[in-house]
Backbone as a chain_set.jsonl record, in Angstrom:
{"seq": "MLKVLGSLLRIYSYVFHLTLSVFLVSISIVQLSRHEPWFEVKGSALLGTMEFVCTLLGFTRWLRFLFAIAAAMVLYPAFTGFFAAPYMPSWIPSAASVAFLGALLVMFKSERSGMVL", "coords": {"N": [[0.825, -1.198, 0.0], [1.955, 1.244, 0.793], [3.928, 1.51, -1.158], [2.412, 1.915, -3.437], [1.165, 4.346, -2.8], [3.453, 5.973, -2.63], [4.329, 5.82, -5.293], [2.165, 7.06, -6.571], [2.406, 9.647, -5.491], [4.873, 10.41, -6.582], [4.266, 10.364, -9.34], [2.279, 12.346, -9.384], [3.847, 14.528, -8.66], [5.617, 14.737, -10.842], [3.754, 15.318, -12.92], [2.582, 17.7, -11.946], [4.784, 19.493, -11.912], [5.609, 19.447, -14.589], [3.313, 20.49, -15.817], [3.229, 23.007, -14.603], [5.621, 24.085, -15.608], [5.094, 24.226, -18.372], [2.948, 26.012, -18.302], [4.202, 28.36, -17.26], [6.139, 28.928, -19.229], [4.475, 29.335, -21.445], [3.059, 31.591, -20.596], [5.106, 33.488, -20.63], [5.714, 33.5, -23.359], [3.336, 34.474, -24.502], [3.321, 36.955, -23.279], [5.613, 38.122, -24.369], [4.876, 38.19, -27.07], [2.762, 39.968, -27.153], [3.804, 42.339, -26.32], [3.26, 43.714, -24.021], [3.148, 43.845, -20.54], [0.912, 42.011, -19.268], [0.521, 40.151, -17.327], [2.099, 39.946, -14.452], [4.792, 38.247, -13.971], [7.838, 37.748, -13.028], [10.661, 36.487, -14.595], [9.481, 34.172, -15.584], [9.896, 32.588, -17.854], [12.469, 31.627, -17.463], [12.193, 30.224, -15.009], [10.236, 28.356, -15.752], [11.561, 26.925, -17.797], [13.704, 25.897, -16.317], [12.294, 24.29, -14.503], [11.211, 22.387, -16.257], [13.523, 21.118, -17.305], [14.726, 20.133, -14.926], [12.707, 18.412, -14.049], [12.685, 16.5, -16.081], [15.283, 15.502, -15.704], [14.997, 14.405, -13.159], [13.113, 12.424, -13.701], [14.496, 10.728, -15.404], [16.329, 9.731, -13.701], [18.811, 10.954, -13.43], [20.757, 13.113, -11.651], [18.862, 13.52, -9.49], [18.497, 15.054, -7.244], [18.329, 17.667, -8.102], [15.745, 17.927, -8.996], [14.292, 17.913, -6.617], [15.294, 20.26, -5.485], [14.374, 22.139, -7.351], [11.644, 21.809, -6.947], [11.429, 22.793, -4.368], [12.081, 25.406, -4.897], [9.799, 26.232, -6.166], [7.92, 25.851, -4.222], [8.423, 27.776, -2.219], [7.748, 30.401, -3.415], [5.05, 29.837, -3.827], [3.947, 29.814, -1.291], [4.532, 32.391, -0.433], [3.054, 33.928, -2.102], [3.791, 34.7, -4.691], [2.897, 33.988, -7.232], [0.582, 35.572, -8.854], [-0.458, 37.199, -6.638], [-2.717, 38.789, -5.388], [-5.037, 37.429, -6.182], [-4.67, 34.7, -5.897], [-5.516, 31.296, -5.86], [-6.461, 29.33, -2.98], [-5.658, 26.686, -2.979], [-3.262, 26.337, -4.258], [-0.77, 26.568, -2.693], [-1.017, 24.207, -1.123], [-1.122, 22.219, -3.095], [1.414, 22.551, -4.224], [2.918, 21.796, -2.024], [2.334, 19.048, -1.734], [3.398, 18.177, -4.154], [6.069, 18.782, -3.698], [6.629, 16.965, -1.66], [6.388, 14.604, -3.128], [8.566, 15.021, -4.844], [10.662, 14.838, -3.034], [10.431, 12.138, -2.427], [11.191, 11.108, -4.891], [13.856, 11.867, -4.902], [14.946, 10.371, -2.778], [14.526, 7.775, -3.548], [15.36, 4.376, -3.823], [17.839, 2.751, -5.826], [17.599, 0.073, -6.167], [15.026, -0.861, -6.351], [12.642, -2.269, -8.576], [10.766, -0.79, -9.95], [9.995, 1.806, -12.275], [8.893, 4.332, -11.743]], "CA": [[0.0, 0.0, 0.0], [2.835, 2.411, 0.84], [4.612, 1.637, -2.449], [1.442, 2.495, -4.371], [1.028, 5.755, -2.434], [4.685, 6.637, -3.045], [4.309, 5.941, -6.757], [1.185, 8.094, -6.923], [2.982, 10.954, -5.157], [5.911, 10.729, -7.574], [3.587, 10.681, -10.601], [1.656, 13.655, -9.194], [4.898, 15.544, -8.655], [6.051, 14.924, -12.229], [2.693, 15.979, -13.688], [2.443, 19.063, -11.444], [5.896, 20.338, -12.336], [5.567, 19.599, -16.042], [2.221, 21.419, -16.12], [3.665, 24.338, -14.186], [6.647, 24.598, -16.527], [4.427, 24.6, -19.627], [2.185, 27.224, -18.012], [5.088, 29.513, -17.122], [6.743, 29.249, -20.529], [3.446, 29.9, -22.324], [2.798, 32.961, -20.141], [6.17, 34.372, -21.109], [5.586, 33.624, -24.81], [2.218, 35.391, -24.761], [3.73, 38.282, -22.837], [6.55, 38.652, -25.357], [4.211, 38.428, -28.35], [1.843, 41.107, -27.04], [4.627, 43.509, -25.984], [2.735, 44.42, -22.857], [3.162, 42.925, -19.385], [-0.435, 41.894, -18.716], [0.572, 39.263, -16.167], [3.417, 40.222, -13.884], [5.566, 37.133, -13.433], [9.224, 38.008, -13.413], [11.469, 35.294, -14.766], [8.65, 32.984, -15.79], [10.508, 31.727, -18.86], [13.612, 30.967, -16.834], [11.694, 29.263, -14.03], [9.565, 27.282, -16.477], [12.569, 26.103, -18.462], [14.431, 25.19, -15.278], [11.396, 23.247, -13.996], [11.11, 21.341, -17.264], [14.787, 20.379, -17.354], [14.903, 19.395, -13.667], [11.729, 17.328, -14.018], [13.192, 15.441, -16.957], [16.441, 14.887, -15.051], [14.488, 13.569, -12.076], [12.428, 11.268, -14.261], [15.487, 9.823, -15.983], [17.193, 9.322, -12.587], [20.084, 11.674, -13.438], [20.736, 14.31, -10.798], [17.524, 13.586, -8.909], [18.423, 16.096, -6.223], [17.938, 18.929, -8.743], [14.284, 17.957, -9.046], [13.833, 18.323, -5.283], [15.637, 21.678, -5.318], [13.433, 22.91, -8.175], [10.34, 21.759, -6.278], [11.514, 23.727, -3.236], [12.066, 26.762, -5.451], [8.402, 26.531, -6.493], [7.16, 25.836, -2.968], [8.587, 29.055, -1.515], [6.859, 31.451, -3.943], [3.642, 29.471, -3.683], [3.513, 30.228, 0.037], [4.652, 33.835, -0.261], [2.084, 34.596, -2.957], [4.446, 35.268, -5.866], [2.086, 33.727, -8.41], [-0.675, 36.313, -8.874], [-0.71, 37.319, -5.201], [-4.024, 39.217, -4.882], [-6.133, 36.531, -6.51], [-4.164, 33.331, -5.952], [-6.392, 30.342, -5.168], [-5.865, 28.805, -1.75], [-5.201, 25.318, -3.155], [-1.938, 26.291, -4.881], [0.29, 26.162, -1.757], [-1.138, 22.807, -0.727], [-0.741, 21.395, -4.252], [2.869, 22.616, -4.329], [3.468, 21.031, -0.903], [2.242, 17.626, -2.069], [4.363, 17.94, -5.227], [7.397, 18.796, -3.072], [6.766, 15.677, -0.982], [6.669, 13.631, -4.193], [9.938, 15.243, -5.319], [11.558, 14.257, -2.026], [10.398, 10.688, -2.621], [12.004, 10.826, -6.077], [15.262, 12.032, -4.545], [15.396, 9.325, -1.874], [14.138, 6.456, -4.049], [16.535, 3.519, -3.977], [18.082, 2.242, -7.184], [17.391, -1.378, -6.178], [13.643, -1.237, -6.642], [12.478, -2.536, -9.988], [9.793, 0.103, -10.565], [10.559, 3.0, -12.91], [8.399, 5.505, -11.05]], "C": [[0.866, 1.257, 0.0], [3.587, 2.609, -0.469], [3.688, 2.283, -3.481], [1.269, 3.982, -4.081], [2.269, 6.551, -2.836], [4.754, 6.827, -4.55], [3.323, 7.007, -7.214], [1.711, 9.493, -6.609], [4.053, 11.36, -6.159], [5.286, 11.108, -8.912], [2.938, 12.061, -10.51], [2.702, 14.762, -9.26], [5.408, 15.814, -10.075], [5.01, 15.705, -13.035], [2.539, 17.441, -13.257], [3.551, 19.954, -11.984], [5.983, 20.473, -13.849], [4.47, 20.572, -16.459], [2.6, 22.844, -15.751], [4.695, 24.911, -15.145], [6.035, 25.013, -17.86], [3.623, 25.888, -19.439], [3.081, 28.455, -17.954], [5.736, 29.909, -18.44], [5.695, 29.842, -21.466], [3.041, 31.301, -21.895], [3.862, 33.908, -20.692], [6.114, 34.539, -22.624], [4.462, 34.59, -25.168], [2.607, 36.811, -24.39], [4.708, 38.912, -23.832], [5.869, 38.966, -26.683], [3.29, 39.644, -28.308], [2.571, 42.407, -26.72], [4.028, 44.349, -24.862], [2.663, 43.434, -21.694], [1.792, 42.826, -18.719], [-0.474, 40.983, -17.5], [1.978, 39.357, -15.602], [4.025, 38.989, -13.218], [6.989, 37.325, -13.925], [9.994, 36.689, -13.487], [10.681, 34.037, -15.033], [9.254, 32.048, -16.836], [11.677, 30.956, -18.266], [13.155, 29.895, -15.847], [11.005, 28.088, -14.72], [10.54, 26.358, -17.181], [13.358, 25.284, -17.454], [13.586, 24.045, -14.715], [11.316, 22.086, -14.984], [12.364, 20.48, -17.301], [14.984, 19.546, -16.087], [13.911, 18.251, -13.532], [12.178, 16.177, -14.912], [14.408, 14.745, -16.354], [16.01, 13.994, -13.892], [13.824, 12.308, -12.59], [13.405, 10.248, -14.832], [16.513, 9.345, -14.96], [18.591, 9.928, -12.637], [19.893, 12.901, -12.57], [19.353, 14.527, -10.183], [17.393, 14.684, -7.861], [18.04, 17.445, -6.818], [16.418, 19.057, -8.844], [13.71, 18.393, -7.703], [14.146, 19.795, -5.021], [14.69, 22.559, -6.126], [12.042, 22.918, -7.557], [10.319, 22.697, -5.076], [11.49, 25.168, -3.727], [10.669, 27.173, -5.898], [7.576, 26.641, -5.214], [7.255, 27.177, -2.243], [7.701, 30.154, -2.098], [5.382, 31.11, -3.837], [3.116, 29.893, -2.316], [3.616, 31.734, 0.249], [3.724, 34.611, -1.184], [2.682, 35.246, -4.176], [3.595, 35.094, -7.119], [0.739, 34.429, -8.262], [-1.226, 36.525, -7.465], [-2.13, 37.754, -4.818], [-5.146, 38.216, -5.132], [-5.658, 35.092, -6.667], [-5.124, 32.393, -5.217], [-5.688, 29.713, -3.965], [-5.333, 27.386, -1.911], [-3.796, 25.242, -3.724], [-0.829, 25.958, -3.882], [0.188, 24.705, -1.316], [-0.77, 21.864, -1.877], [0.771, 21.393, -4.434], [3.538, 21.838, -3.196], [3.435, 19.529, -1.186], [3.229, 17.281, -3.18], [5.793, 17.944, -4.684], [7.647, 17.484, -2.328], [7.062, 14.571, -1.992], [8.069, 13.782, -4.742], [10.958, 14.712, -4.317], [11.581, 12.737, -2.13], [11.203, 10.276, -3.849], [13.485, 10.881, -5.707], [15.765, 10.865, -3.702], [14.995, 7.922, -2.318], [15.393, 5.621, -4.267], [16.636, 2.997, -5.406], [17.739, 0.754, -7.286], [15.967, -1.763, -6.526], [13.465, -1.354, -8.153], [11.532, -1.594, -10.697], [10.478, 1.333, -11.157], [10.144, 4.233, -12.145], [8.618, 5.283, -9.6]], "O": [[0.562, 2.223, -0.7], [3.86, 3.744, -0.859], [4.126, 3.095, -4.296], [1.229, 4.793, -5.006], [2.154, 7.675, -3.325], [5.188, 7.874, -5.029], [3.61, 7.77, -8.136], [1.483, 10.425, -7.379], [4.134, 12.527, -6.543], [5.722, 12.066, -9.551], [3.033, 12.856, -11.445], [2.462, 15.814, -9.852], [5.606, 16.965, -10.465], [5.355, 16.646, -13.75], [2.383, 18.322, -14.102], [3.283, 21.055, -12.465], [6.394, 21.522, -14.345], [4.674, 21.39, -17.357], [2.323, 23.78, -16.501], [4.649, 26.099, -15.463], [6.414, 26.041, -18.42], [3.618, 26.753, -20.314], [2.751, 29.487, -18.538], [5.867, 31.097, -18.735], [6.004, 30.769, -22.214], [2.709, 32.126, -22.746], [3.546, 35.0, -21.164], [6.434, 35.614, -23.131], [4.627, 35.433, -26.049], [2.268, 37.761, -25.097], [4.63, 40.111, -24.102], [6.253, 39.923, -27.355], [3.066, 40.283, -29.336], [1.983, 43.482, -26.847], [4.268, 45.553, -24.778], [2.17, 42.317, -21.852], [1.544, 43.489, -17.712], [-1.422, 41.045, -16.718], [2.935, 38.893, -16.221], [3.79, 38.731, -12.038], [7.296, 37.092, -15.095], [9.972, 35.886, -12.554], [11.154, 32.939, -14.743], [9.132, 30.83, -16.71], [11.849, 29.768, -18.539], [13.677, 28.78, -15.855], [11.179, 26.942, -14.305], [10.365, 25.14, -17.165], [13.653, 24.113, -17.695], [14.102, 22.952, -14.478], [11.351, 20.925, -14.578], [12.278, 19.252, -17.325], [15.368, 18.379, -16.168], [14.244, 17.217, -12.953], [12.06, 15.012, -14.535], [14.549, 13.528, -16.478], [16.601, 12.937, -13.673], [13.954, 11.242, -11.988], [13.168, 9.043, -14.751], [17.459, 8.638, -15.308], [19.481, 9.448, -11.936], [18.935, 13.65, -12.761], [18.753, 15.59, -10.342], [16.296, 15.187, -7.62], [17.482, 18.288, -6.116], [15.874, 20.159, -8.783], [12.747, 19.158, -7.658], [13.347, 20.498, -4.402], [14.251, 23.604, -5.646], [11.336, 23.923, -7.633], [9.299, 23.328, -4.799], [10.946, 26.048, -3.06], [10.39, 28.367, -5.996], [6.64, 27.438, -5.141], [6.257, 27.658, -1.706], [6.962, 30.791, -1.347], [4.546, 32.011, -3.766], [1.956, 30.289, -2.196], [2.855, 32.295, 1.037], [3.617, 35.832, -1.063], [2.151, 36.243, -4.665], [3.579, 35.974, -7.98], [-0.155, 33.905, -7.596], [-2.328, 36.079, -7.147], [-2.715, 37.104, -3.952], [-6.109, 38.165, -4.367], [-6.194, 34.349, -7.489], [-5.504, 32.665, -4.078], [-4.463, 29.584, -3.948], [-4.607, 26.919, -1.033], [-3.183, 24.175, -3.68], [0.008, 25.114, -4.199], [1.211, 24.039, -1.153], [-0.167, 20.817, -1.643], [1.355, 20.359, -4.76], [4.617, 21.278, -3.39], [4.403, 18.822, -0.906], [3.833, 16.208, -3.156], [6.637, 17.187, -5.163], [8.757, 16.953, -2.364], [7.893, 13.7, -1.737], [8.709, 12.785, -5.077], [12.002, 14.192, -4.711], [12.628, 12.116, -1.945], [11.828, 9.216, -3.853], [14.273, 10.043, -6.146], [16.895, 10.414, -3.889], [15.114, 6.975, -1.541], [16.375, 6.104, -4.83], [15.63, 2.828, -6.094], [17.604, 0.233, -8.393], [15.725, -2.89, -6.957], [14.081, -0.607, -8.913], [11.486, -1.586, -11.927], [11.443, 1.839, -10.585], [10.974, 5.113, -11.915], [8.28, 6.143, -8.786]]}, "num_chains": 1, "name": "protein.A"}
């Protein structure tokens, strides 16, 4: 039962961070194409690209600790209200917390287990 829960947390963490990276990169592309800062997210392209690369490195088991560091870098702004602070939904910090827990499970996963996730 615990292995299934751990696998679900890891899958959730991968999906959350991949979705977040696509969202941040698409925000920056729209912002650059319109030439007006309609959504104030500083460094969204950099953060989105970093999230994407670190998620892929975590999934391929290379430098798994970078995935946990990237998850922590998302967790901090989620709690401080960096992402659209005045109208940020209350579920975002809790979703980022669960994704961070899944990233920690990815980092501490043993190489001996036969499961990929």
